[in-house]
DSSP file (Angstrom, degrees, kcal/mol; ACC not computed):
  #  RESIDUE AA STRUCTURE BP1 BP2  ACC     N-H-->O    O-->H-N    N-H-->O    O-->H-N    TCO  KAPPA ALPHA  PHI   PSI    X-CA   Y-CA   Z-CA
    1    1 A M              0   0    0      0, 0.0     3,-0.1     0, 0.0     2,-0.0   0.000 360.0 360.0 360.0 132.9   44.3    2.5   28.2
    2    2 A G        -     0   0    0      1,-0.1     2,-0.1     0, 0.0     0, 0.0  -0.253 360.0 -85.4 -77.3 166.0   45.6    6.1   28.5
    3    3 A A        -     0   0    0      1,-0.1    -1,-0.1    -2,-0.0     2,-0.1  -0.459  45.9-110.4 -69.6 142.1   44.1    9.0   30.2
    4    4 A R        -     0   0    0     30,-0.7     2,-0.1    -2,-0.1    -1,-0.1  -0.441  34.5-109.5 -68.7 144.1   41.5   11.0   28.4
    5    5 A A        -     0   0    0     -2,-0.1     2,-0.5     1,-0.1    -1,-0.1  -0.471  34.6-110.0 -72.1 149.1   42.6   14.5   27.4
    6    6 A V        -     0   0    0     -2,-0.1     2,-0.1    -3,-0.1    25,-0.1  -0.719  35.2-123.4 -85.6 127.2   40.8   17.3   29.3
    7    7 A Y        -     0   0    0     -2,-0.5     2,-0.7    23,-0.4    23,-0.1  -0.426  16.7-132.0 -68.8 135.8   38.4   19.1   27.0
    8    8 A Q        -     0   0    0     -2,-0.1    -1,-0.1    22,-0.1    19,-0.1  -0.866  27.1-117.5 -94.9 116.5   38.9   22.9   26.7
    9    9 A C        -     0   0    0     -2,-0.7    54,-0.2     1,-0.1    55,-0.1  -0.140  18.0-158.5 -55.0 140.4   35.6   24.7   27.1
   10   10 A K        +     0   0    0     52,-1.3    53,-0.1     4,-0.1    -1,-0.1   0.253  48.9 123.3-104.8  11.0   34.4   26.8   24.0
   11   11 A C  S  > S-     0   0    0     51,-0.1     4,-1.8     1,-0.1    48,-0.0  -0.292  74.7-112.2 -74.0 162.3   32.1   29.2   25.8
   12   12 A A  H  > S+     0   0    0      1,-0.2     4,-1.1     2,-0.2    -1,-0.1   0.860 115.5  56.2 -62.2 -36.7   32.6   32.9   25.5
   13   13 A I  H >> S+     0   0    0      1,-0.2     4,-0.8     2,-0.2     3,-0.6   0.951 111.1  42.9 -59.6 -49.7   33.6   33.2   29.2
   14   14 A C  H 34 S+     0   0    0      1,-0.2     3,-0.3     2,-0.2    -1,-0.2   0.791 107.5  60.3 -71.3 -27.0   36.4   30.7   28.9
   15   15 A Q  H 3< S+     0   0    0     -4,-1.8    -1,-0.2     1,-0.2    -2,-0.2   0.740  97.0  60.5 -75.0 -22.2   37.6   32.2   25.5
   16   16 A T  H << S-     0   0    0     -4,-1.1    -1,-0.2    -3,-0.6    -2,-0.2   0.843  88.8-154.5 -73.2 -31.0   38.3   35.6   27.2
   17   17 A G     <  +     0   0    0     -4,-0.8    -3,-0.1    -3,-0.3    -2,-0.1   0.826  45.4 138.1  63.7  35.6   40.8   34.0   29.5
   18   18 A D  S    S-     0   0    0     -5,-0.5    -1,-0.1     0, 0.0    -4,-0.1   0.276  77.1-102.1 -96.0  10.4   40.4   36.6   32.2
   19   19 A G        +     0   0    0      1,-0.2    -5,-0.1    -5,-0.1     5,-0.0   0.767  56.3 176.8  79.1  26.0   40.4   34.2   35.2
   20   20 A N     >  -     0   0    0     -7,-0.2     4,-1.6     1,-0.1     3,-0.5  -0.372  37.6-126.8 -62.5 140.3   36.6   34.3   35.7
   21   21 A P  H  > S+     0   0    0      0, 0.0     4,-2.2     0, 0.0     5,-0.1   0.852 111.4  57.9 -58.4 -33.5   35.4   32.0   38.5
   22   22 A E  H  > S+     0   0    0      1,-0.2     4,-2.2     2,-0.2     5,-0.2   0.896 103.6  52.7 -61.9 -38.9   32.9   30.4   36.0
   23   23 A S  H  > S+     0   0    0     -3,-0.5     4,-2.1     2,-0.2    -1,-0.2   0.910 107.2  51.2 -61.0 -42.6   35.9   29.6   33.7
   24   24 A E  H  X S+     0   0    0     -4,-1.6     4,-2.2     1,-0.2    -2,-0.2   0.891 109.0  52.2 -61.7 -40.4   37.6   27.8   36.7
   25   25 A H  H  X S+     0   0    0     -4,-2.2     4,-2.6     1,-0.2    -2,-0.2   0.925 108.3  49.5 -61.7 -44.6   34.4   25.8   37.3
   26   26 A H  H  X S+     0   0    0     -4,-2.2     4,-2.3     1,-0.2    -1,-0.2   0.890 109.7  52.8 -64.7 -37.6   34.2   24.7   33.7
   27   27 A S  H  X S+     0   0    0     -4,-2.1     4,-1.7     2,-0.2    -1,-0.2   0.902 111.6  45.0 -62.3 -42.4   37.9   23.6   33.9
   28   28 A R  H  X S+     0   0    0     -4,-2.2     4,-2.4     2,-0.2    -2,-0.2   0.881 111.0  53.5 -73.8 -35.0   37.3   21.5   36.9
   29   29 A M  H  X S+     0   0    0     -4,-2.6     4,-2.6     1,-0.2    -2,-0.2   0.927 110.9  46.2 -61.2 -43.9   34.1   20.0   35.4
   30   30 A N  H  X S+     0   0    0     -4,-2.3     4,-1.4     2,-0.2   -23,-0.4   0.820 110.1  54.2 -70.7 -27.6   36.1   18.9   32.3
   31   31 A L  H  X S+     0   0    0     -4,-1.7     4,-0.5     2,-0.2     3,-0.3   0.947 110.1  47.0 -65.0 -47.0   38.9   17.5   34.5
   32   32 A L  H >X S+     0   0    0     -4,-2.4     3,-1.8     1,-0.2     4,-0.7   0.934 110.3  52.6 -57.7 -49.9   36.3   15.4   36.4
   33   33 A L  H >< S+     0   0    0     -4,-2.6     3,-0.6     1,-0.3    -1,-0.2   0.802 100.1  62.1 -60.8 -29.0   34.7   14.3   33.1
   34   34 A S  H 3< S+     0   0    0     -4,-1.4   -30,-0.7    -3,-0.3    -1,-0.3   0.666 106.3  47.2 -73.0 -12.3   38.1   13.1   31.7
   35   35 A R  H << S+     0   0    0     -3,-1.8    -1,-0.2    -4,-0.5    -2,-0.2   0.536  97.5  86.2-104.1  -7.4   38.3   10.6   34.6
   36   36 A L  S << S-     0   0    0     -4,-0.7     2,-0.1    -3,-0.6    -3,-0.0  -0.521  79.5-114.0 -87.3 157.4   34.8    9.2   34.3
   37   37 A D     >  -     0   0    0     -2,-0.2     4,-2.3     1,-0.1     5,-0.2  -0.342  42.2 -89.8 -82.4 175.6   33.8    6.3   32.0
   38   38 A E  H  > S+     0   0    0      1,-0.2     4,-2.0     2,-0.2     5,-0.1   0.863 124.1  43.5 -57.6 -42.7   31.4    6.9   29.1
   39   39 A Q  H  > S+     0   0    0      2,-0.2     4,-2.4     1,-0.2    -1,-0.2   0.874 112.7  52.2 -74.5 -33.7   28.1    6.3   30.9
   40   40 A Q  H  > S+     0   0    0      2,-0.2     4,-2.7     1,-0.2     5,-0.2   0.885 109.4  50.2 -65.8 -38.4   29.1    8.3   33.9
   41   41 A R  H  X S+     0   0    0     -4,-2.3     4,-2.4     2,-0.2     5,-0.3   0.929 111.4  49.4 -60.9 -47.0   30.0   11.3   31.7
   42   42 A R  H  X S+     0   0    0     -4,-2.0     4,-2.0    -5,-0.2    -2,-0.2   0.932 114.2  44.9 -60.1 -46.9   26.6   11.0   30.0
   43   43 A W  H  X S+     0   0    0     -4,-2.4     4,-2.5     2,-0.2     5,-0.2   0.940 113.6  48.3 -64.5 -49.4   24.8   10.9   33.4
   44   44 A Y  H  X S+     0   0    0     -4,-2.7     4,-2.2     1,-0.2    -2,-0.2   0.929 115.4  43.9 -63.5 -43.9   26.7   13.7   35.1
   45   45 A V  H  X S+     0   0    0     -4,-2.4     4,-2.2    -5,-0.2    -1,-0.2   0.853 112.7  53.9 -72.5 -30.6   26.3   16.1   32.1
   46   46 A G  H  X S+     0   0    0     -4,-2.0     4,-2.1    -5,-0.3    -2,-0.2   0.902 108.9  48.3 -65.5 -40.8   22.6   15.0   31.8
   47   47 A V  H  X S+     0   0    0     -4,-2.5     4,-2.3     2,-0.2    -2,-0.2   0.910 113.1  47.6 -65.7 -42.2   22.0   15.9   35.4
   48   48 A E  H  X S+     0   0    0     -4,-2.2     4,-1.9    -5,-0.2    -2,-0.2   0.895 111.1  50.9 -67.7 -38.1   23.7   19.3   35.0
   49   49 A A  H  X S+     0   0    0     -4,-2.2     4,-1.7     1,-0.2     7,-0.3   0.896 110.4  49.9 -64.2 -40.1   21.8   20.0   31.8
   50   50 A E  H  < S+     0   0    0     -4,-2.1    -2,-0.2     1,-0.2    -1,-0.2   0.894 108.2  53.4 -64.3 -41.2   18.5   19.2   33.7
   51   51 A R  H  < S+     0   0    0     -4,-2.3    -1,-0.2     1,-0.2    -2,-0.2   0.886 107.3  50.7 -62.5 -39.3   19.5   21.5   36.5
   52   52 A I  H  < S-     0   0    0     -4,-1.9     2,-0.3     1,-0.2    -1,-0.2   0.864  96.0-162.8 -67.7 -37.0   20.1   24.4   34.1
   53   53 A G    ><  +     0   0    0     -4,-1.7     3,-2.6    -5,-0.1     4,-0.3  -0.692  54.0  34.4  93.2-143.2   16.7   23.9   32.5
   54   54 A H  T 3  S+     0   0    0     -2,-0.3    -4,-0.0     1,-0.3     0, 0.0  -0.252 132.7   9.8 -56.1 124.5   15.8   25.4   29.1
   55   55 A G  T 3> S+     0   0    0      3,-0.0     4,-2.3     4,-0.0    -1,-0.3   0.398  93.0 121.1  86.4  -4.4   18.9   25.4   26.9
   56   56 A G  H <>  +     0   0    0     -3,-2.6     4,-2.9    -7,-0.3     5,-0.3   0.873  68.2  54.3 -58.6 -42.2   20.9   23.3   29.3
   57   57 A T  H  > S+     0   0    0     -4,-0.3     4,-1.8     1,-0.2    -1,-0.2   0.924 112.0  43.2 -60.2 -47.3   21.6   20.5   26.9
   58   58 A E  H  > S+     0   0    0      2,-0.2     4,-1.9     1,-0.2    -1,-0.2   0.884 114.3  51.0 -70.5 -38.6   23.1   22.8   24.3
   59   59 A L  H  X S+     0   0    0     -4,-2.3     4,-2.3     2,-0.2    -2,-0.2   0.931 110.6  48.5 -64.8 -45.5   25.1   24.8   26.9
   60   60 A M  H  X S+     0   0    0     -4,-2.9     4,-2.3     1,-0.2     6,-0.5   0.857 108.8  54.7 -63.7 -34.0   26.6   21.6   28.4
   61   61 A S  H  X S+     0   0    0     -4,-1.8     4,-2.4    -5,-0.3    -1,-0.2   0.914 110.2  45.8 -64.7 -40.0   27.5   20.4   25.0
   62   62 A Q  H  < S+     0   0    0     -4,-1.9   -52,-1.3     1,-0.2    -2,-0.2   0.902 116.1  45.0 -67.2 -40.2   29.4   23.6   24.4
   63   63 A L  H  < S+     0   0    0     -4,-2.3    -2,-0.2   -54,-0.2    -1,-0.2   0.807 128.1  25.8 -74.8 -30.6   31.1   23.5   27.8
   64   64 A T  H  < S-     0   0    0     -4,-2.3    -3,-0.2     2,-0.2    -2,-0.2   0.666  93.8-124.7-110.9 -19.7   32.1   19.8   27.6
   65   65 A G     <  +     0   0    0     -4,-2.4     2,-0.4    -5,-0.3    -4,-0.2   0.539  63.6 139.6  82.7   6.7   32.3   18.8   23.9
   66   66 A I        -     0   0    0     -6,-0.5    -1,-0.3    -5,-0.1    -2,-0.2  -0.708  60.9-104.7 -89.9 138.6   29.8   16.1   24.4
   67   67 A N    >>  -     0   0    0     -2,-0.4     4,-2.0     1,-0.1     3,-0.5  -0.256  20.8-125.6 -64.9 143.3   27.2   15.7   21.7
   68   68 A V  H 3> S+     0   0    0      1,-0.3     4,-2.5     2,-0.2     5,-0.2   0.845 111.0  55.4 -60.8 -33.7   23.7   16.9   22.4
   69   69 A N  H 3> S+     0   0    0      2,-0.2     4,-2.3     1,-0.2    -1,-0.3   0.894 107.3  49.5 -65.9 -36.8   22.2   13.6   21.5
   70   70 A T  H <> S+     0   0    0     -3,-0.5     4,-2.1     2,-0.2    -2,-0.2   0.881 110.9  49.3 -69.3 -37.6   24.5   11.9   24.1
   71   71 A I  H  X S+     0   0    0     -4,-2.0     4,-2.5     2,-0.2    -2,-0.2   0.920 110.7  50.9 -67.0 -43.1   23.4   14.4   26.8
   72   72 A R  H  X S+     0   0    0     -4,-2.5     4,-2.3     1,-0.2    -2,-0.2   0.917 108.9  51.0 -60.1 -44.6   19.7   13.8   25.9
   73   73 A K  H  X S+     0   0    0     -4,-2.3     4,-2.5     1,-0.2    -1,-0.2   0.917 109.4  50.7 -62.3 -40.4   20.3   10.0   26.2
   74   74 A G  H  X S+     0   0    0     -4,-2.1     4,-2.2     1,-0.2    -2,-0.2   0.901 110.4  49.5 -62.1 -41.3   21.9   10.6   29.7
   75   75 A R  H  X S+     0   0    0     -4,-2.5     4,-1.8     2,-0.2    -1,-0.2   0.865 111.5  49.0 -64.4 -36.7   18.9   12.7   30.8
   76   76 A E  H  X S+     0   0    0     -4,-2.3     4,-1.4     2,-0.2    -2,-0.2   0.889 110.8  50.0 -66.9 -42.7   16.5   10.0   29.6
   77   77 A E  H  <>S+     0   0    0     -4,-2.5     5,-2.8     1,-0.2     6,-0.3   0.900 111.9  47.3 -63.8 -43.1   18.4    7.3   31.4
   78   78 A I  H ><5S+     0   0    0     -4,-2.2     3,-1.6     1,-0.2    -1,-0.2   0.879 108.6  55.2 -65.7 -39.2   18.4    9.3   34.6
   79   79 A A  H 3<5S+     0   0    0     -4,-1.8    -1,-0.2     1,-0.3    -2,-0.2   0.809 107.2  50.0 -66.8 -27.7   14.7   10.0   34.3
   80   80 A R  T ><5S-     0   0    0     -4,-1.4     3,-1.2    -5,-0.1    -1,-0.3   0.312 118.0-117.4 -89.2   8.2   14.1    6.3   34.0
   81   81 A K  T < 5 -     0   0    0     -3,-1.6    -3,-0.2     1,-0.2    -2,-0.1   0.781  56.4 -75.3  60.2  31.5   16.2    5.9   37.2
   82   82 A L  T > <S+     0   0    0     -5,-2.8     3,-1.5    -6,-0.1    -1,-0.2   0.715  86.5 149.9  58.2  26.4   18.8    3.8   35.3
   83   83 A I  T <  S+     0   0    0     -3,-1.2    -2,-0.1    -6,-0.3    -1,-0.1   0.903  70.7  41.2 -54.6 -45.6   16.5    0.8   35.3
   84   84 A D  T 3  S+     0   0    0     -7,-0.1    -1,-0.3    -4,-0.1    -2,-0.1   0.320  95.0  99.7 -89.7   9.2   17.8   -0.6   32.0
   85   85 A R  S <  S-     0   0    0     -3,-1.5     6,-0.1    -8,-0.1     2,-0.1  -0.807  76.0-118.5-101.6 137.5   21.5    0.1   32.7
   86   86 A P        -     0   0    0      0, 0.0    -2,-0.1     0, 0.0     6,-0.0  -0.390  13.5-155.7 -70.1 148.9   23.8   -2.7   34.0
   87   87 A T  S    S+     0   0    0      1,-0.1     3,-0.0    -2,-0.1    -2,-0.0   0.717  89.6  49.1 -94.2 -23.9   25.4   -2.2   37.4
   88   88 A E  S    S+     0   0    0      1,-0.0     2,-0.3     2,-0.0    -1,-0.1   0.463 115.2  32.6 -98.5  -1.2   28.5   -4.5   36.9
   89   89 A R        -     0   0    0      1,-0.1     4,-0.1     4,-0.0    -1,-0.0  -0.981  68.4-126.9-152.5 158.9   29.6   -3.2   33.5
   90   90 A V  S    S+     0   0    0     -2,-0.3     2,-0.3     2,-0.1    -1,-0.1   0.922  93.7  42.0 -75.7 -46.4   29.8    0.0   31.4
   91   91 A R  S    S-     0   0    0      4,-0.1     3,-0.1     1,-0.1     2,-0.1  -0.696  89.4-107.8-101.4 152.1   28.1   -1.4   28.2
   92   92 A V    >   -     0   0    0     -2,-0.3     3,-2.4     1,-0.2    -1,-0.1  -0.379  57.6 -74.6 -68.9 159.1   25.0   -3.6   27.9
   93   93 A V  T 3  S+     0   0    0      1,-0.3    -1,-0.2    -2,-0.1     3,-0.1  -0.316 124.5  20.6 -58.2 132.5   25.7   -7.2   26.9
   94   94 A G  T 3  S+     0   0    0      1,-0.3    -1,-0.3    -3,-0.1     2,-0.1   0.368  99.0 124.5  88.4  -4.9   26.4   -7.2   23.2
   95   95 A G    <   +     0   0    0     -3,-2.4    -1,-0.3     2,-0.0    -4,-0.1  -0.369  43.7  41.6 -84.3 167.7   27.4   -3.5   23.1
   96   96 A G  S    S-     0   0    0     -3,-0.1     2,-0.2    -2,-0.1    -4,-0.0  -0.331  99.0 -25.8  93.0-178.6   30.7   -2.2   21.9
   97   97 A R        -     0   0    0     -2,-0.1     2,-0.1     1,-0.1     3,-0.1  -0.463  65.4-119.0 -74.9 139.7   32.9   -2.9   19.0
   98   98 A K        -     0   0    0     -2,-0.2    -1,-0.1     1,-0.1    -2,-0.0  -0.457  38.2 -89.1 -78.0 153.5   32.7   -6.3   17.5
   99   99 A A        -     0   0    0     -2,-0.1    -1,-0.1     1,-0.1     3,-0.1  -0.271  27.4-134.5 -62.0 143.8   35.8   -8.6   17.4
  100  100 A V  S    S+     0   0    0      1,-0.1     2,-0.4    -3,-0.1    -1,-0.1   0.908  92.8  28.5 -67.2 -42.1   38.1   -8.2   14.3
  101  101 A E  S    S-     0   0    0      0, 0.0     2,-0.3     0, 0.0    -1,-0.1  -0.932  88.3-117.3-122.5 147.7   38.4  -11.9   13.9
  102  102 A K        -     0   0    0     -2,-0.4     2,-0.3    -3,-0.1    -2,-0.0  -0.642  33.7-117.5 -84.6 135.7   35.9  -14.6   15.0
  103  103 A K        -     0   0    0     -2,-0.3     2,-0.5     2,-0.0    -1,-0.1  -0.535  24.4-147.5 -74.1 136.9   37.2  -16.9   17.6
  104  104 A V              0   0    0     -2,-0.3    -1,-0.0     1,-0.1     0, 0.0  -0.919 360.0 360.0-109.1 124.4   37.4  -20.6   16.4
  105  105 A Q              0   0    0     -2,-0.5    -1,-0.1     0, 0.0    -2,-0.0   0.418 360.0 360.0 -86.5 360.0   36.8  -23.3   19.0
């Protein structure tokens, strides 16, 4: 599996391109996100959105390109202390794409 592309932030600060320290922070955050798996991305962005408070979910969606529903799901999973999330795998059993062909024994 190849490396994920690093998302380019769409916020007004990053669009000006004037070397703002906040723009550098957004770039580093998106670089980190490009190396995490799907649930880790969801949790990290959910924690950051929670830290920001009101409007945090929408802002983090703009900064990272992650859908607001995905960020909300991450916030909910963190609030439940990841109780229902598996520790040894990324997806729950039965999750993910189904096989193209059924295996015949």
